[in-house]
N, C-alpha and C positions, 0 to 999 in steps of 0.2 A: 222401097220408097213409101208405097201405101201403109206401109206397118211401120218407119218411121213416125208420119203424120198421126197415126190413131196414137201413139204412146205418149206424142207431146200435146195432142188433145184432150187425153187424161190427166187430171186432175188429180192431184193424191187425197186420198180418200181423208178427212179430219175423223180423229178419235175421238168420240164422243165422250170416254171419260179425261181426257186432256181438256176439251171445251167446256165441260163439267167442274172441272176446279178451277178452271181460270178465271171463272163468273165467279166462283164464291169462293175462292182464296183468300182475300180481305176477311170476309166472317168467320176463318176457321181459324187465320191468323189472332183473331181479336179474342177469340175461344180460346186458343191456346196460350193467351199472355194473361187472359186472366185466371186460367187455370196457374200457372204460373206464381203470379202476383199474391193473389188471395189462397189457394187450395193449400200448395205445398209449405210454408211456410206454418200453417196450423198441422202441417203431417209429419212436419220435422220437429215441432217444437220442444224442447227438453223440458223433462221434470224430475222429479225428486224418485219417484216411481221408476224411469226409465236411469239414471244414473245408478241407481242400484248395483252390486255386483254382482255376478253367478255364485249360488251356491249349491250346497247339494241338496238333497232330497227334503233330508232329514232338517237341517238348517232353514230350508227355505218354508216346511211347515212353519217350525217355530216365530221367524220372522212374520209367517199371514198370523198367527196368531196375534201378534203384539203388534201388529200393523190395522189388523180389522177389530183392534178391542175399539169398542163405542159406547164404555162408563157401563154403569148397572140399570141403566133406567133405559140404556139402548136409544140415545137422545139423537143418533145421526151424524155425529162427529166421529170420526175414527183419530188413529193416533198421528196415522201419514197424512191426515188432510191438519193435522192439527202442526204439523210439523213443518208443510210448507206453506201454510197461512204463517206461521213466527217467519220462516226463510224470507217470503215474501213482504212481511212488514219489514226486517232486517234491510232488505235491499226493493226496497219499491218500483224503481224505476230502471231495472236493469234486467236484463235475460240473464241472470246470474246463472246457469247450468248451462250458457252456451260458452262462459269465459272457460279460458285453457289453466286457469287459476285452481277453478274448483274443482275440488275432490270429494267425492263423498267415499268410505269407509266403512266399512258396515262387518262385525268382529263377532261370530256366535260361540259360545262356549260349553261346555256341560258341565253344570256342578255334581248334580247327584244324577238318579234315574230319568227322570221327568220335568225336572229344574235344569234352565240354563239362566246363561247372561249373554244380553244382547248390546254389545257398546256398536254405537253408530255416533261417528264423527262428520260433522259437517267441516269443510277448510275453504276457505274461497281468500280472494284477494284483501278481504279487508279487514278480515278476522275469520273465529272457528267459533260452532258451537259440541261441544259432547253431551251425549245423551249416553245414558247407562243403567237395565233397567234387568231385575230377574225375572224369568219365565216360566211360572210353571204350565206346563203342557195340557195335564189331566185336569187342572180345575180352573185355568184360565186366570188364575192369576197372575196381578202384572204388579211387582214391587219396583219404586224409584231408588238411585242408590245414590243420584246427584241431585242438585238443586233445577239445573234445566229438565231433567227427564222429568221432576215431580211436577213441574209447571205445567208440561204437557198432558201429563195423568190426571191432573185436577182440572185441565179444561176439556177435557173429554169428562171425564164423570162430571162435571156443575155446568154445563152444554145445555142453553135453554132453546 
């Protein structure tokens, strides 16, 4: 009988960790909510660069030469930035890369030993933009094959 009384009299010990969490749970929930609201959308933001298809290493080198081109004076604006700006101008209030109807197609074909043709087709629910360049990987020379791609190269070349 004495043993039964001792068991009844002893209260179960509180877990220090449980009490710590109970006191601070609203703070942790608020921090998690702020993370989900502000940080996650920025991390999952789509862009032209993330929409480009996977390429072989040789094709990726050609695309890197083209997209990294920043003019004869190395003005700072690259072809990638100029195309992204053009898309942003066309679709100012939309998250166009999150739209399911938006597709970005990139084709790299070999013309000569060191010359390649790069075709970038951007298609959305409102229209499409087609860019066509010839890229010489040894000299870094880029030649436009249509008016849209010529506009991009001129914008990069004469950027202030």
